[in-house]
C-alpha positions as CSV (number, residue, x, y, z in Angstrom):
1,M,2.5,0.4,-0.1
2,K,0.2,3.3,0.6
3,L,0.7,6.7,-1.0
4,V,0.7,9.6,1.4
5,K,-0.6,13.0,0.4
6,P,2.3,15.4,-0.1
7,T,0.9,17.7,2.7
8,K,1.0,14.8,5.2
9,S,4.5,13.4,4.4
10,I,6.3,15.1,7.4
11,D,3.5,14.1,9.7
12,T,3.9,10.5,8.6
13,I,7.6,10.6,9.3
14,I,7.0,12.1,12.7
15,S,4.5,9.3,13.4
16,V,7.2,6.7,12.7
17,I,9.5,8.6,15.2
18,D,6.8,9.0,17.8
19,N,5.7,5.3,17.6
20,A,9.2,3.9,17.9
21,K,9.8,1.7,20.9
22,E,13.5,0.7,20.3
23,F,15.1,2.5,17.4
24,V,14.5,4.8,14.5
25,V,16.7,5.2,11.4
26,L,16.5,8.4,9.5
27,V,18.2,8.5,6.1
28,S,18.1,11.9,4.4
29,P,21.1,13.1,2.3
30,Y,20.4,16.7,2.8
31,T,19.0,18.3,6.0
32,D,17.7,21.7,6.9
33,L,15.2,21.6,9.7
34,N,14.8,25.3,10.2
35,G,11.1,25.8,10.4
36,W,10.3,22.2,11.3
37,E,10.3,22.5,15.1
38,N,7.8,19.7,15.3
39,L,10.2,17.3,13.5
40,K,13.2,18.4,15.6
41,N,11.1,18.0,18.8
42,A,10.0,14.5,17.7
43,I,13.6,13.4,17.1
44,N,14.9,14.8,20.4
45,N,11.9,13.5,22.3
46,A,12.5,10.0,21.0
47,S,16.1,10.2,22.1
48,Q,15.0,11.4,25.5
49,R,12.6,8.4,25.8
50,G,15.6,6.1,25.3
51,I,15.0,5.4,21.6
52,K,18.2,4.8,19.7
53,V,18.0,7.5,16.9
54,L,20.4,6.9,14.0
55,Y,20.6,9.7,11.4
56,Y,22.4,9.2,8.0
57,V,23.3,12.1,5.8
58,R,25.4,12.7,2.7
59,E,29.1,13.1,3.4
60,E,30.1,16.7,3.8
61,E,26.7,18.0,2.7
62,G,24.1,16.7,5.0
63,V,25.5,17.8,8.4
64,P,24.2,21.4,8.5
65,G,20.8,21.5,10.2
66,T,21.5,18.7,12.6
67,E,23.3,20.7,15.3
68,E,20.2,20.8,17.6
69,L,19.5,17.1,17.3
70,N,20.5,14.6,20.0
71,V,21.2,11.8,17.6
72,A,24.0,9.5,16.4
73,L,24.9,11.2,13.1
74,F,26.6,9.2,10.3
75,E,27.9,10.5,7.0
76,V,27.7,8.3,3.8
77,P,29.5,9.1,0.6
78,N,27.2,9.6,-2.4
79,L,24.1,9.0,-0.4
80,H,20.8,9.9,-2.1
81,S,18.3,7.4,-0.6
82,K,15.5,8.7,1.6
83,M,14.0,6.3,4.1
84,F,12.7,6.5,7.6
85,Y,12.0,3.4,9.7
86,S,11.6,2.0,13.2
87,E,11.4,-1.6,14.5
88,S,7.8,-1.8,13.2
89,E,7.2,0.9,10.5
90,A,8.8,2.2,7.4
91,V,8.4,5.2,5.1
92,I,10.2,5.9,1.8
93,G,9.9,8.9,-0.4
94,S,11.5,11.5,-2.6
95,A,11.9,14.2,0.0
96,H,15.0,15.2,1.9
97,L,14.4,16.4,5.4
98,K,14.6,20.0,4.2
99,Y,11.9,22.5,5.1
100,N,10.7,23.7,1.7
101,E,7.7,23.6,-0.5
102,D,8.9,21.0,-3.0
103,I,6.3,18.5,-4.2
104,N,7.5,15.1,-3.1
105,W,6.0,11.6,-2.8
106,T,6.0,9.4,0.3
107,Y,4.9,5.8,0.7
108,I,4.1,3.9,3.9
109,L,5.3,0.3,3.6
110,D,2.5,-1.7,4.9
111,K,3.7,-5.3,4.1
112,Q,6.3,-7.1,6.0
113,S,8.1,-8.0,2.8
114,E,8.4,-4.4,1.8
115,Y,9.7,-3.5,5.3
116,D,12.2,-6.3,5.1
117,D,13.4,-5.2,1.6
118,I,14.1,-1.6,2.8
119,K,15.8,-2.7,6.0
120,N,18.0,-5.2,3.9
121,F,18.8,-2.4,1.4
122,F,19.9,-0.2,4.2
123,E,22.0,-2.9,5.8
124,S,23.7,-3.8,2.5
125,N,24.0,-0.5,0.7
126,I,24.2,2.3,3.3
127,K,25.3,1.1,6.7
128,P,28.6,-0.5,5.5
129,F,29.7,2.9,4.0
130,A,28.7,5.1,6.9
131,Y,31.1,6.7,9.4
132,K,30.2,8.5,12.6
133,S,30.1,12.2,12.4
134,K,29.0,13.2,15.9
């Protein structure tokens, strides 16, 4: 794992989205993208490029802020995980996708075993409990 400077966390997540060739999974329980035009643009641009964009939020609490996104939105009860990955890259951290000045940590997973662990965690602990919101 490689620690990302707090000021570069969002740029790192955007890079995962921009580099995706097939899909991108965004897991952020709470969302408020007001002020993050670059993130909204990256998400919508990926969708326009034909990338399958799957966005997972906390049930009844994470939907606000996703109205302008062209994504498949899923709600998950009790979700608190934050992870962002494509077919080839993964980032985990403490930050929700909320535009604020909180100090958060973000790690790039740079080993295949780490990527596999996160993807398996998602497949076992988040995806089975998700339901489509929009």
